[in-house]
PDB file with one MODEL, atoms N, CA, C and O in Angstrom:
MODEL        1
ATOM      1  N   UNK A   1       0.844  -1.169   0.000  1.00  0.00           N
ATOM      2  CA  UNK A   1       0.000   0.000   0.000  1.00  0.00           C
ATOM      3  C   UNK A   1       0.900   1.246   0.000  1.00  0.00           C
ATOM      4  O   UNK A   1       1.781   1.382   0.849  1.00  0.00           O
ATOM      5  N   UNK A   2       0.673   2.129  -0.938  1.00  0.00           N
ATOM      6  CA  UNK A   2       1.494   3.339  -1.066  1.00  0.00           C
ATOM      7  C   UNK A   2       0.985   4.432  -0.132  1.00  0.00           C
ATOM      8  O   UNK A   2      -0.212   4.558   0.127  1.00  0.00           O
ATOM      9  N   UNK A   3       1.929   5.206   0.358  1.00  0.00           N
ATOM     10  CA  UNK A   3       1.547   6.345   1.195  1.00  0.00           C
ATOM     11  C   UNK A   3       1.165   7.533   0.322  1.00  0.00           C
ATOM     12  O   UNK A   3       1.548   7.620  -0.845  1.00  0.00           O
ATOM     13  N   UNK A   4       0.415   8.428   0.907  1.00  0.00           N
ATOM     14  CA  UNK A   4      -0.034   9.602   0.169  1.00  0.00           C
ATOM     15  C   UNK A   4       1.076  10.624  -0.044  1.00  0.00           C
ATOM     16  O   UNK A   4       1.058  11.367  -1.025  1.00  0.00           O
ATOM     17  N   UNK A   5       2.025  10.663   0.857  1.00  0.00           N
ATOM     18  CA  UNK A   5       3.040  11.702   0.777  1.00  0.00           C
ATOM     19  C   UNK A   5       2.568  12.944   1.522  1.00  0.00           C
ATOM     20  O   UNK A   5       1.571  12.908   2.242  1.00  0.00           O
ATOM     21  N   UNK A   6       3.284  14.022   1.343  1.00  0.00           N
ATOM     22  CA  UNK A   6       2.919  15.269   2.019  1.00  0.00           C
ATOM     23  C   UNK A   6       1.685  15.895   1.387  1.00  0.00           C
ATOM     24  O   UNK A   6       1.511  15.882   0.169  1.00  0.00           O
ATOM     25  N   UNK A   7       0.838  16.440   2.242  1.00  0.00           N
ATOM     26  CA  UNK A   7      -0.353  17.135   1.783  1.00  0.00           C
ATOM     27  C   UNK A   7      -0.117  18.619   1.989  1.00  0.00           C
ATOM     28  O   UNK A   7       0.277  19.054   3.071  1.00  0.00           O
ATOM     29  N   UNK A   8      -0.361  19.385   0.950  1.00  0.00           N
ATOM     30  CA  UNK A   8      -0.183  20.832   1.061  1.00  0.00           C
ATOM     31  C   UNK A   8      -1.364  21.425   1.827  1.00  0.00           C
ATOM     32  O   UNK A   8      -2.515  21.266   1.421  1.00  0.00           O
ATOM     33  N   UNK A   9      -1.077  22.106   2.931  1.00  0.00           N
ATOM     34  CA  UNK A   9      -2.133  22.753   3.711  1.00  0.00           C
ATOM     35  C   UNK A   9      -2.331  24.168   3.195  1.00  0.00           C
ATOM     36  O   UNK A   9      -1.401  24.975   3.183  1.00  0.00           O
ATOM     37  N   UNK A  10      -3.532  24.455   2.776  1.00  0.00           N
ATOM     38  CA  UNK A  10      -3.859  25.794   2.306  1.00  0.00           C
ATOM     39  C   UNK A  10      -5.330  26.055   2.581  1.00  0.00           C
ATOM     40  O   UNK A  10      -6.099  25.131   2.844  1.00  0.00           O
ATOM     41  N   UNK A  11      -5.704  27.303   2.519  1.00  0.00           N
ATOM     42  CA  UNK A  11      -7.084  27.714   2.798  1.00  0.00           C
ATOM     43  C   UNK A  11      -8.023  27.106   1.765  1.00  0.00           C
ATOM     44  O   UNK A  11      -7.711  27.060   0.575  1.00  0.00           O
ATOM     45  N   UNK A  12      -9.172  26.643   2.232  1.00  0.00           N
ATOM     46  CA  UNK A  12     -10.206  26.116   1.335  1.00  0.00           C
ATOM     47  C   UNK A  12     -10.998  27.303   0.825  1.00  0.00           C
ATOM     48  O   UNK A  12     -11.576  28.053   1.610  1.00  0.00           O
ATOM     49  N   UNK A  13     -11.025  27.472  -0.471  1.00  0.00           N
ATOM     50  CA  UNK A  13     -11.656  28.655  -1.068  1.00  0.00           C
ATOM     51  C   UNK A  13     -13.180  28.591  -1.055  1.00  0.00           C
ATOM     52  O   UNK A  13     -13.836  29.607  -0.826  1.00  0.00           O
ATOM     53  N   UNK A  14     -13.753  27.413  -1.297  1.00  0.00           N
ATOM     54  CA  UNK A  14     -15.210  27.283  -1.318  1.00  0.00           C
ATOM     55  C   UNK A  14     -15.756  27.413   0.100  1.00  0.00           C
ATOM     56  O   UNK A  14     -15.382  26.644   0.985  1.00  0.00           O
ATOM     57  N   UNK A  15     -16.632  28.378   0.314  1.00  0.00           N
ATOM     58  CA  UNK A  15     -17.148  28.693   1.648  1.00  0.00           C
ATOM     59  C   UNK A  15     -17.896  27.523   2.282  1.00  0.00           C
ATOM     60  O   UNK A  15     -17.708  27.238   3.465  1.00  0.00           O
ATOM     61  N   UNK A  16     -18.734  26.847   1.514  1.00  0.00           N
ATOM     62  CA  UNK A  16     -19.498  25.719   2.040  1.00  0.00           C
ATOM     63  C   UNK A  16     -18.580  24.575   2.436  1.00  0.00           C
ATOM     64  O   UNK A  16     -18.729  23.993   3.510  1.00  0.00           O
ATOM     65  N   UNK A  17     -17.629  24.252   1.565  1.00  0.00           N
ATOM     66  CA  UNK A  17     -16.677  23.177   1.872  1.00  0.00           C
ATOM     67  C   UNK A  17     -15.849  23.523   3.104  1.00  0.00           C
ATOM     68  O   UNK A  17     -15.552  22.653   3.923  1.00  0.00           O
ATOM     69  N   UNK A  18     -15.479  24.787   3.233  1.00  0.00           N
ATOM     70  CA  UNK A  18     -14.695  25.232   4.382  1.00  0.00           C
ATOM     71  C   UNK A  18     -15.480  25.070   5.676  1.00  0.00           C
ATOM     72  O   UNK A  18     -14.925  24.645   6.689  1.00  0.00           O
ATOM     73  N   UNK A  19     -16.775  25.406   5.650  1.00  0.00           N
ATOM     74  CA  UNK A  19     -17.625  25.279   6.840  1.00  0.00           C
ATOM     75  C   UNK A  19     -17.821  23.822   7.222  1.00  0.00           C
ATOM     76  O   UNK A  19     -17.784  23.477   8.403  1.00  0.00           O
ATOM     77  N   UNK A  20     -18.030  22.965   6.230  1.00  0.00           N
ATOM     78  CA  UNK A  20     -18.200  21.534   6.494  1.00  0.00           C
ATOM     79  C   UNK A  20     -16.921  20.973   7.090  1.00  0.00           C
ATOM     80  O   UNK A  20     -16.976  20.231   8.071  1.00  0.00           O
ATOM     81  N   UNK A  21     -15.764  21.314   6.518  1.00  0.00           N
ATOM     82  CA  UNK A  21     -14.478  20.830   7.022  1.00  0.00           C
ATOM     83  C   UNK A  21     -14.242  21.327   8.443  1.00  0.00           C
ATOM     84  O   UNK A  21     -13.764  20.574   9.292  1.00  0.00           O
ATOM     85  N   UNK A  22     -14.574  22.593   8.710  1.00  0.00           N
ATOM     86  CA  UNK A  22     -14.418  23.143  10.056  1.00  0.00           C
ATOM     87  C   UNK A  22     -15.240  22.340  11.060  1.00  0.00           C
ATOM     88  O   UNK A  22     -14.741  21.972  12.123  1.00  0.00           O
ATOM     89  N   UNK A  23     -16.494  22.072  10.723  1.00  0.00           N
ATOM     90  CA  UNK A  23     -17.380  21.338  11.629  1.00  0.00           C
ATOM     91  C   UNK A  23     -16.861  19.935  11.909  1.00  0.00           C
ATOM     92  O   UNK A  23     -16.876  19.480  13.053  1.00  0.00           O
ATOM     93  N   UNK A  24     -16.403  19.249  10.866  1.00  0.00           N
ATOM     94  CA  UNK A  24     -15.899  17.889  11.047  1.00  0.00           C
ATOM     95  C   UNK A  24     -14.596  17.885  11.840  1.00  0.00           C
ATOM     96  O   UNK A  24     -14.413  17.053  12.729  1.00  0.00           O
ATOM     97  N   UNK A  25     -13.693  18.806  11.524  1.00  0.00           N
ATOM     98  CA  UNK A  25     -12.426  18.885  12.255  1.00  0.00           C
ATOM     99  C   UNK A  25     -12.650  19.251  13.715  1.00  0.00           C
ATOM    100  O   UNK A  25     -11.991  18.713  14.604  1.00  0.00           O
ATOM    101  N   UNK A  26     -13.589  20.175  13.961  1.00  0.00           N
ATOM    102  CA  UNK A  26     -13.906  20.574  15.327  1.00  0.00           C
ATOM    103  C   UNK A  26     -14.433  19.376  16.123  1.00  0.00           C
ATOM    104  O   UNK A  26     -14.031  19.161  17.266  1.00  0.00           O
ATOM    105  N   UNK A  27     -15.317  18.613  15.523  1.00  0.00           N
ATOM    106  CA  UNK A  27     -15.867  17.429  16.199  1.00  0.00           C
ATOM    107  C   UNK A  27     -14.758  16.430  16.516  1.00  0.00           C
ATOM    108  O   UNK A  27     -14.736  15.855  17.604  1.00  0.00           O
ATOM    109  N   UNK A  28     -13.842  16.221  15.580  1.00  0.00           N
ATOM    110  CA  UNK A  28     -12.730  15.306  15.815  1.00  0.00           C
ATOM    111  C   UNK A  28     -11.802  15.797  16.906  1.00  0.00           C
ATOM    112  O   UNK A  28     -11.314  15.007  17.714  1.00  0.00           O
ATOM    113  N   UNK A  29     -11.557  17.091  16.933  1.00  0.00           N
ATOM    114  CA  UNK A  29     -10.694  17.675  17.959  1.00  0.00           C
ATOM    115  C   UNK A  29     -11.319  17.545  19.345  1.00  0.00           C
ATOM    116  O   UNK A  29     -10.625  17.243  20.315  1.00  0.00           O
ATOM    117  N   UNK A  30     -12.622  17.772  19.439  1.00  0.00           N
ATOM    118  CA  UNK A  30     -13.309  17.625  20.725  1.00  0.00           C
ATOM    119  C   UNK A  30     -13.316  16.164  21.177  1.00  0.00           C
ATOM    120  O   UNK A  30     -13.194  15.881  22.369  1.00  0.00           O
ATOM    121  N   UNK A  31     -13.459  15.240  20.232  1.00  0.00           N
ATOM    122  CA  UNK A  31     -13.414  13.822  20.573  1.00  0.00           C
ATOM    123  C   UNK A  31     -12.037  13.448  21.118  1.00  0.00           C
ATOM    124  O   UNK A  31     -11.936  12.718  22.104  1.00  0.00           O
ATOM    125  N   UNK A  32     -10.976  13.947  20.478  1.00  0.00           N
ATOM    126  CA  UNK A  32      -9.614  13.666  20.946  1.00  0.00           C
ATOM    127  C   UNK A  32      -9.377  14.271  22.329  1.00  0.00           C
ATOM    128  O   UNK A  32      -8.723  13.651  23.168  1.00  0.00           O
ATOM    129  N   UNK A  33      -9.896  15.463  22.574  1.00  0.00           N
ATOM    130  CA  UNK A  33      -9.739  16.089  23.891  1.00  0.00           C
ATOM    131  C   UNK A  33     -10.435  15.246  24.962  1.00  0.00           C
ATOM    132  O   UNK A  33      -9.894  15.054  26.050  1.00  0.00           O
ATOM    133  N   UNK A  34     -11.626  14.747  24.657  1.00  0.00           N
ATOM    134  CA  UNK A  34     -12.344  13.882  25.593  1.00  0.00           C
ATOM    135  C   UNK A  34     -11.566  12.600  25.862  1.00  0.00           C
ATOM    136  O   UNK A  34     -11.424  12.176  27.009  1.00  0.00           O
ATOM    137  N   UNK A  35     -11.061  11.982  24.782  1.00  0.00           N
ATOM    138  CA  UNK A  35     -10.304  10.741  24.938  1.00  0.00           C
ATOM    139  C   UNK A  35      -9.050  10.959  25.772  1.00  0.00           C
ATOM    140  O   UNK A  35      -8.716  10.131  26.619  1.00  0.00           O
ATOM    141  N   UNK A  36      -8.358  12.059  25.539  1.00  0.00           N
ATOM    142  CA  UNK A  36      -7.150  12.365  26.297  1.00  0.00           C
ATOM    143  C   UNK A  36      -7.466  12.516  27.777  1.00  0.00           C
ATOM    144  O   UNK A  36      -6.740  11.994  28.623  1.00  0.00           O
ATOM    145  N   UNK A  37      -8.541  13.223  28.096  1.00  0.00           N
ATOM    146  CA  UNK A  37      -8.899  13.409  29.499  1.00  0.00           C
ATOM    147  C   UNK A  37      -9.316  12.093  30.147  1.00  0.00           C
ATOM    148  O   UNK A  37      -9.011  11.853  31.315  1.00  0.00           O
ATOM    149  N   UNK A  38     -10.003  11.252  29.407  1.00  0.00           N
ATOM    150  CA  UNK A  38     -10.483   9.984  29.949  1.00  0.00           C
ATOM    151  C   UNK A  38      -9.360   8.962  30.102  1.00  0.00           C
ATOM    152  O   UNK A  38      -9.207   8.359  31.165  1.00  0.00           O
ATOM    153  N   UNK A  39      -8.584   8.768  29.057  1.00  0.00           N
ATOM    154  CA  UNK A  39      -7.564   7.723  29.050  1.00  0.00           C
ATOM    155  C   UNK A  39      -6.351   8.060  29.902  1.00  0.00           C
ATOM    156  O   UNK A  39      -5.760   7.178  30.524  1.00  0.00           O
ATOM    157  N   UNK A  40      -5.979   9.332  29.932  1.00  0.00           N
ATOM    158  CA  UNK A  40      -4.750   9.729  30.625  1.00  0.00           C
ATOM    159  C   UNK A  40      -5.021  10.437  31.942  1.00  0.00           C
ATOM    160  O   UNK A  40      -4.088  10.899  32.600  1.00  0.00           O
ATOM    161  N   UNK A  41      -6.270  10.528  32.330  1.00  0.00           N
ATOM    162  CA  UNK A  41      -6.653  11.207  33.565  1.00  0.00           C
ATOM    163  C   UNK A  41      -6.073  12.621  33.612  1.00  0.00           C
ATOM    164  O   UNK A  41      -5.579  13.076  34.644  1.00  0.00           O
ATOM    165  N   UNK A  42      -6.146  13.295  32.479  1.00  0.00           N
ATOM    166  CA  UNK A  42      -5.610  14.654  32.366  1.00  0.00           C
ATOM    167  C   UNK A  42      -6.753  15.658  32.410  1.00  0.00           C
ATOM    168  O   UNK A  42      -7.876  15.360  32.005  1.00  0.00           O
ATOM    169  N   UNK A  43      -6.452  16.840  32.904  1.00  0.00           N
ATOM    170  CA  UNK A  43      -7.416  17.933  32.837  1.00  0.00           C
ATOM    171  C   UNK A  43      -7.220  18.627  31.501  1.00  0.00           C
ATOM    172  O   UNK A  43      -6.120  19.075  31.178  1.00  0.00           O
ATOM    173  N   UNK A  44      -8.293  18.712  30.729  1.00  0.00           N
ATOM    174  CA  UNK A  44      -8.204  19.266  29.385  1.00  0.00           C
ATOM    175  C   UNK A  44      -9.223  20.386  29.240  1.00  0.00           C
ATOM    176  O   UNK A  44     -10.387  20.242  29.614  1.00  0.00           O
ATOM    177  N   UNK A  45      -8.768  21.487  28.697  1.00  0.00           N
ATOM    178  CA  UNK A  45      -9.664  22.593  28.358  1.00  0.00           C
ATOM    179  C   UNK A  45      -9.354  22.987  26.923  1.00  0.00           C
ATOM    180  O   UNK A  45      -8.190  23.129  26.548  1.00  0.00           O
ATOM    181  N   UNK A  46     -10.390  23.162  26.127  1.00  0.00           N
ATOM    182  CA  UNK A  46     -10.222  23.450  24.709  1.00  0.00           C
ATOM    183  C   UNK A  46     -11.150  24.590  24.323  1.00  0.00           C
ATOM    184  O   UNK A  46     -12.349  24.542  24.597  1.00  0.00           O
ATOM    185  N   UNK A  47     -10.598  25.612  23.690  1.00  0.00           N
ATOM    186  CA  UNK A  47     -11.365  26.729  23.163  1.00  0.00           C
ATOM    187  C   UNK A  47     -11.172  26.780  21.661  1.00  0.00           C
ATOM    188  O   UNK A  47     -10.041  26.720  21.178  1.00  0.00           O
ATOM    189  N   UNK A  48     -12.265  26.889  20.915  1.00  0.00           N
ATOM    190  CA  UNK A  48     -12.202  27.005  19.465  1.00  0.00           C
ATOM    191  C   UNK A  48     -13.113  28.152  19.064  1.00  0.00           C
ATOM    192  O   UNK A  48     -14.281  28.197  19.450  1.00  0.00           O
ATOM    193  N   UNK A  49     -12.568  29.081  18.285  1.00  0.00           N
ATOM    194  CA  UNK A  49     -13.354  30.181  17.751  1.00  0.00           C
ATOM    195  C   UNK A  49     -13.591  29.935  16.269  1.00  0.00           C
ATOM    196  O   UNK A  49     -12.643  29.692  15.522  1.00  0.00           O
ATOM    197  N   UNK A  50     -14.840  29.994  15.838  1.00  0.00           N
ATOM    198  CA  UNK A  50     -15.167  29.807  14.431  1.00  0.00           C
ATOM    199  C   UNK A  50     -14.753  31.056  13.651  1.00  0.00           C
ATOM    200  O   UNK A  50     -14.467  32.094  14.249  1.00  0.00           O
ATOM    201  N   UNK A  51     -14.720  30.962  12.329  1.00  0.00           N
ATOM    202  CA  UNK A  51     -14.411  32.153  11.534  1.00  0.00           C
ATOM    203  C   UNK A  51     -15.398  33.301  11.785  1.00  0.00           C
ATOM    204  O   UNK A  51     -15.059  34.471  11.605  1.00  0.00           O
ATOM    205  N   UNK A  52     -16.610  32.958  12.197  1.00  0.00           N
ATOM    206  CA  UNK A  52     -17.617  33.978  12.499  1.00  0.00           C
ATOM    207  C   UNK A  52     -17.466  34.531  13.915  1.00  0.00           C
ATOM    208  O   UNK A  52     -18.189  35.451  14.299  1.00  0.00           O
ATOM    209  N   UNK A  53     -16.537  33.982  14.689  1.00  0.00           N
ATOM    210  CA  UNK A  53     -16.309  34.464  16.039  1.00  0.00           C
ATOM    211  C   UNK A  53     -17.066  33.719  17.124  1.00  0.00           C
ATOM    212  O   UNK A  53     -17.001  34.096  18.294  1.00  0.00           O
ATOM    213  N   UNK A  54     -17.786  32.662  16.751  1.00  0.00           N
ATOM    214  CA  UNK A  54     -18.526  31.884  17.746  1.00  0.00           C
ATOM    215  C   UNK A  54     -17.561  31.015  18.547  1.00  0.00           C
ATOM    216  O   UNK A  54     -16.638  30.420  17.989  1.00  0.00           O
ATOM    217  N   UNK A  55     -17.779  30.947  19.848  1.00  0.00           N
ATOM    218  CA  UNK A  55     -16.921  30.196  20.749  1.00  0.00           C
ATOM    219  C   UNK A  55     -17.482  28.801  20.976  1.00  0.00           C
ATOM    220  O   UNK A  55     -18.666  28.634  21.269  1.00  0.00           O
ATOM    221  N   UNK A  56     -16.607  27.791  20.836  1.00  0.00           N
ATOM    222  CA  UNK A  56     -16.923  26.404  21.183  1.00  0.00           C
ATOM    223  C   UNK A  56     -15.923  26.006  22.240  1.00  0.00           C
ATOM    224  O   UNK A  56     -14.731  26.275  22.093  1.00  0.00           O
ATOM    225  N   UNK A  57     -16.379  25.370  23.305  1.00  0.00           N
ATOM    226  CA  UNK A  57     -15.458  25.022  24.381  1.00  0.00           C
ATOM    227  C   UNK A  57     -15.724  23.631  24.915  1.00  0.00           C
ATOM    228  O   UNK A  57     -16.848  23.131  24.884  1.00  0.00           O
ATOM    229  N   UNK A  58     -14.657  23.020  25.405  1.00  0.00           N
ATOM    230  CA  UNK A  58     -14.729  21.731  26.078  1.00  0.00           C
ATOM    231  C   UNK A  58     -13.831  21.821  27.301  1.00  0.00           C
ATOM    232  O   UNK A  58     -12.730  22.366  27.230  1.00  0.00           O
ATOM    233  N   UNK A  59     -14.296  21.295  28.408  1.00  0.00           N
ATOM    234  CA  UNK A  59     -13.474  21.190  29.612  1.00  0.00           C
ATOM    235  C   UNK A  59     -13.809  19.871  30.287  1.00  0.00           C
ATOM    236  O   UNK A  59     -14.978  19.513  30.433  1.00  0.00           O
ATOM    237  N   UNK A  60     -12.762  19.146  30.699  1.00  0.00           N
ATOM    238  CA  UNK A  60     -13.009  17.905  31.425  1.00  0.00           C
ATOM    239  C   UNK A  60     -13.707  18.239  32.735  1.00  0.00           C
ATOM    240  O   UNK A  60     -13.609  19.364  33.225  1.00  0.00           O
ATOM    241  N   UNK A  61     -14.394  17.290  33.289  1.00  0.00           N
ATOM    242  CA  UNK A  61     -15.261  17.540  34.441  1.00  0.00           C
ATOM    243  C   UNK A  61     -14.515  18.087  35.656  1.00  0.00           C
ATOM    244  O   UNK A  61     -15.117  18.753  36.498  1.00  0.00           O
ATOM    245  N   UNK A  62     -13.224  17.817  35.759  1.00  0.00           N
ATOM    246  CA  UNK A  62     -12.473  18.283  36.921  1.00  0.00           C
ATOM    247  C   UNK A  62     -11.923  19.694  36.751  1.00  0.00           C
ATOM    248  O   UNK A  62     -11.406  20.277  37.704  1.00  0.00           O
ATOM    249  N   UNK A  63     -12.031  20.246  35.549  1.00  0.00           N
ATOM    250  CA  UNK A  63     -11.490  21.591  35.316  1.00  0.00           C
ATOM    251  C   UNK A  63     -12.353  22.636  36.014  1.00  0.00           C
ATOM    252  O   UNK A  63     -13.581  22.557  36.010  1.00  0.00           O
ATOM    253  N   UNK A  64     -11.691  23.598  36.603  1.00  0.00           N
ATOM    254  CA  UNK A  64     -12.401  24.731  37.191  1.00  0.00           C
ATOM    255  C   UNK A  64     -12.889  25.613  36.049  1.00  0.00           C
ATOM    256  O   UNK A  64     -12.436  25.457  34.915  1.00  0.00           O
ATOM    257  N   UNK A  65     -13.799  26.529  36.327  1.00  0.00           N
ATOM    258  CA  UNK A  65     -14.226  27.444  35.262  1.00  0.00           C
ATOM    259  C   UNK A  65     -13.002  28.103  34.625  1.00  0.00           C
ATOM    260  O   UNK A  65     -12.068  28.511  35.316  1.00  0.00           O
ATOM    261  N   UNK A  66     -13.027  28.195  33.306  1.00  0.00           N
ATOM    262  CA  UNK A  66     -11.854  28.664  32.574  1.00  0.00           C
ATOM    263  C   UNK A  66     -11.435  30.075  32.947  1.00  0.00           C
ATOM    264  O   UNK A  66     -10.239  30.363  32.998  1.00  0.00           O
ATOM    265  N   UNK A  67     -12.369  30.947  33.204  1.00  0.00           N
ATOM    266  CA  UNK A  67     -12.030  32.341  33.475  1.00  0.00           C
ATOM    267  C   UNK A  67     -11.159  32.496  34.714  1.00  0.00           C
ATOM    268  O   UNK A  67     -10.392  33.455  34.810  1.00  0.00           O
ATOM    269  N   UNK A  68     -11.261  31.577  35.656  1.00  0.00           N
ATOM    270  CA  UNK A  68     -10.465  31.696  36.873  1.00  0.00           C
ATOM    271  C   UNK A  68      -9.074  31.103  36.713  1.00  0.00           C
ATOM    272  O   UNK A  68      -8.207  31.329  37.557  1.00  0.00           O
ATOM    273  N   UNK A  69      -8.844  30.340  35.631  1.00  0.00           N
ATOM    274  CA  UNK A  69      -7.558  29.674  35.460  1.00  0.00           C
ATOM    275  C   UNK A  69      -6.709  30.210  34.328  1.00  0.00           C
ATOM    276  O   UNK A  69      -5.544  29.835  34.203  1.00  0.00           O
ATOM    277  N   UNK A  70      -7.268  31.083  33.498  1.00  0.00           N
ATOM    278  CA  UNK A  70      -6.517  31.593  32.371  1.00  0.00           C
ATOM    279  C   UNK A  70      -5.437  32.556  32.823  1.00  0.00           C
ATOM    280  O   UNK A  70      -5.633  33.318  33.770  1.00  0.00           O
ATOM    281  N   UNK A  71      -4.291  32.525  32.145  1.00  0.00           N
ATOM    282  CA  UNK A  71      -3.278  33.542  32.423  1.00  0.00           C
ATOM    283  C   UNK A  71      -3.844  34.923  32.090  1.00  0.00           C
ATOM    284  O   UNK A  71      -4.731  35.025  31.242  1.00  0.00           O
ATOM    285  N   UNK A  72      -3.357  35.984  32.730  1.00  0.00           N
ATOM    286  CA  UNK A  72      -3.907  37.327  32.483  1.00  0.00           C
ATOM    287  C   UNK A  72      -3.933  37.721  31.011  1.00  0.00           C
ATOM    288  O   UNK A  72      -4.845  38.430  30.588  1.00  0.00           O
ATOM    289  N   UNK A  73      -2.965  37.284  30.228  1.00  0.00           N
ATOM    290  CA  UNK A  73      -2.914  37.654  28.822  1.00  0.00           C
ATOM    291  C   UNK A  73      -4.037  37.015  28.022  1.00  0.00           C
ATOM    292  O   UNK A  73      -4.384  37.516  26.952  1.00  0.00           O
ATOM    293  N   UNK A  74      -4.618  35.916  28.513  1.00  0.00           N
ATOM    294  CA  UNK A  74      -5.668  35.212  27.794  1.00  0.00           C
ATOM    295  C   UNK A  74      -7.033  35.362  28.438  1.00  0.00           C
ATOM    296  O   UNK A  74      -7.985  34.716  28.000  1.00  0.00           O
ATOM    297  N   UNK A  75      -7.158  36.184  29.453  1.00  0.00           N
ATOM    298  CA  UNK A  75      -8.416  36.322  30.185  1.00  0.00           C
ATOM    299  C   UNK A  75      -9.502  36.828  29.267  1.00  0.00           C
ATOM    300  O   UNK A  75      -9.391  37.925  28.719  1.00  0.00           O
ATOM    301  N   UNK A  76     -10.564  36.036  29.089  1.00  0.00           N
ATOM    302  CA  UNK A  76     -11.669  36.379  28.188  1.00  0.00           C
ATOM    303  C   UNK A  76     -12.836  37.032  28.905  1.00  0.00           C
ATOM    304  O   UNK A  76     -13.810  37.427  28.263  1.00  0.00           O
ATOM    305  N   UNK A  77     -12.757  37.155  30.227  1.00  0.00           N
ATOM    306  CA  UNK A  77     -13.886  37.691  30.976  1.00  0.00           C
ATOM    307  C   UNK A  77     -13.982  39.210  30.870  1.00  0.00           C
ATOM    308  O   UNK A  77     -15.024  39.774  31.204  1.00  0.00           O
ATOM    309  N   UNK A  78     -12.945  39.878  30.424  1.00  0.00           N
ATOM    310  CA  UNK A  78     -12.966  41.350  30.314  1.00  0.00           C
ATOM    311  C   UNK A  78     -13.649  41.788  29.054  1.00  0.00           C
ATOM    312  O   UNK A  78     -13.759  42.986  28.795  1.00  0.00           O
TER     313      UNK A  78
ENDMDL
END
């Protein structure tokens, strides 16, 4: 079985395709964050901002509210 080789990463020009890819990649990333927290007993917090500025977040059950743990440079509560 042959390998694909390197894939060139570049912006997806078609808006609909870009939105579909974003949604699928976001779902996969959240699944990996959940698996990491479950399998490795790690505290995981994940923030994703869509191109439209919408916030998607995941935090493992043991994580404190994000606003109290963010470094001052990343504080989103202001």
